[in-house]
N, C-alpha and C positions, 0 to 999 in steps of 0.2 A: 771576398770572400774565400773560402780554401776550395782549392780546384777541388779536389773530390764533395764540399757540397754547391757548387756550382753544378758540375757533372749532373750530380742528384737533381736538382733543380730542373735542367733540363731535360732531363728523363721524365718528369713529374710533369712538365708545360706540354711534352709530346702526348701523355696519356690523355692531359686534359682535352688537347688538341682533335682527337681522336672519337670526343666524346659530345663535338660541335654539330649543330643543324650546319647544312650549306650556305645557309647567309649567312650564322655569326660565320663561320670557317673562313667565308669571303670576305670578312670586315676583321678577320686578324691575321689574313693575309694579305691585304691590302696596310694593314697598322704596322705589320713587320717591314715592307717594303719601304713606308714614310721614316719611320724607326733608321734603317739602314742609311736610307738618304739623311738624316740629321745629324750622323756617323757620333751616334747612339753605340757606349762598347758593347759590346756580346755581355760581358755581365750583368751590365745594367739593362740589358732587354731583356734577362731573363727572370731578372727579378720582377720590374716592370710588370712583364706577362703574366707570373703567377701569380697574381693577386687578381689583374683582370681575370685570366679562367677560369679561377676557381668560382669567383664571384658568377661569369658567364654561367658555368656551366651549373650552379645553383639556379641560378634564373630561369633558365630553359624550362626549367621545372614548370612556372608558374607561366610561361609564356612570352617571357620578356625576352628581345630582341639584343643585339652589343647597341646597337643606337639610343633606343632606350633608356640605357644601362649607364654607358659612355659616351653616349653626345656624338657628331662626324668623326671621323679616322682622325681630318685636319684638327678639328679643334681635340682630341686624344690625344693625340701627337705633341701639339703643340705643351699641354697640362705634362706629358713625362718630359720632353726635352727642357724646359724652364723650372722640372721639381727638383728641391734644391739638394746635394751631393749628397748619399746618406753615408753616414761615418763610417771607417774602411774596420772592416772585424781585426780584433789582435787575432794571430796565429797563438797554437797553442802552448804552444814553449813560451810565450809570451807569459799566458794567462798562468800558465803550470809554476813561473819562478814568481810572479806576483807572489800567487796564493803559499807557496811555499816560503815564500819570506814573511808573510801576514802570520801565517800559522806556528810558526819560528819565533816572532816576536811575542807573539799570544802567551806562549808554550813557554818563552822563558823568562816573560813578564811577571808569567802563574811562579814559576818554580825562586824567582830573585823575590818575590812580594811575601809570601806564603808565608815564608820562613820569619821574617821582618817583622808580621803581625800577629806570629803566634807563640804561645811562651812552650808549646808542643818543641820532641824532637826536631830539629830541622832538615836534617836530612830525608826523614822519612817522608815528608813533604816535596822532596824537590825527584825532578828526573833527570835519570842522566843525559849528559849534553847527547851521546850516541842516537838514546830513545828520542829527544827532543826534532834531531838532523833527520832518522828515518821517519818522525810520525810525520813531521813537517813535508817533507819529501814527497809519501804515499798521501797524506791529507788535501799537499796540494793538485796531486793530479785528479784524487778523488772529485773535489770538489770541482774541478775541470769537466769531467765527465758528466757528472751532476747540473751544469749547466747547459752542455751541450747536447742534455737530452732533455733536459726539464726548464729550465731556467729564462734559456735562448728562446722560449714563445713569450713571454713576456716584453720582450722590445717591442718598441712600437716597428708597426710594418711585418709585423715578423707573417711568418704562412700560417696559419692556426691549423688549418686543415689538416698539418702533421701534430698536433699536441696531442700527447695522451694523456688520457681520462686521468681526473684523481684517481682512483686507486693504483691504474698505471701508474702514475708518478712515485706516489708512496711507495708502494713496492722497491721501485726503483733506486729512492730514496733511499728506504728501509738496506736493501741490498749492499747501496754504496758506502752505506758508512759502517754497516757490520764489518767489509771487506778491511776499510782501513783501523775500525778497530782492533781485530783481530794481526796487521801489521806492529800497530800501536801497541797491542798488549806483550804480544811477542817481542815487539826489543826490546818491553822492560826486563827481561828476563838475560837477555847479556849480561854476562860476571861483571860485576864491576873493576872490574881491574882494569876491563876496555873501557868498558862504559863510565866513565868517571863524573863521579858529582862534584862539580863547581863551589866555588861562595856563591851568598847569597847576591852579592854586589857585581861577580861579573858578569851574572844571569842577569840583570838589571841595564849590562852592558847589553849586553848581548842584544836584548829585547829592544835596545834605543838603536842598533845600529839594522836590526831587521827591519823597525818600522819606518823609518830613513830608509834605507836602500828601496824601500818598495813605493815610498810616496814618488822619491826620485824618480826612478824606474817608470812607473805610473804615466806621472807627467811629462817625461823626455819622450815616450813611445806611445802618449794619450791609449793606454791597457782598456780594454772593455772588458768586461762580461765579468762572471764568476765572484770570485771573494774581493776583485780590483775595483771594482764600482759600488760594492755595497756595505 
């Protein structure tokens, strides 16, 4: 987990703790001590407490106690300490690079395949290489932002309390895609003298390189999230 995300989770946990009853507050205090004694890392403690606190605060509204929801401190500690270690979150640079390579491969494939499948003017169906590069880089970042703001909550164990509503998610997605399209279409206006159009077979080769490199990086660094795992 990125340091900023961890700090935000810890801050959110503190806000939830402030809403606990005295009895539930004591339960969480004892649970923390038990987890520290079990040598659980600060990151895993924060993740475990995040889901517990959110459920506990909601349960309080119907009179449920921490013990009723999670069992004794010893039982809950045992469950947390013996839980499978969550897969490590890929850093933003890895996800951005993987997205960029995926989009680069796709756009290169289109620019190489369409002219070969159509009798129309080949040049009119191709993007300049500079347009493809700019669209890939900006698109890669756009999909990373979409993942961090929207799709990250599709992951198992994600804190659903922070998930944006459907309309807000749609609005953010539309905004992100519009910004990307501005860069994409704007780059197509670059003069052909530097934004050169390549032969179809060259685009196909570049597409293969893009897809292959993305696949190798995904496997080597276990990149998760965004287009890398979709």
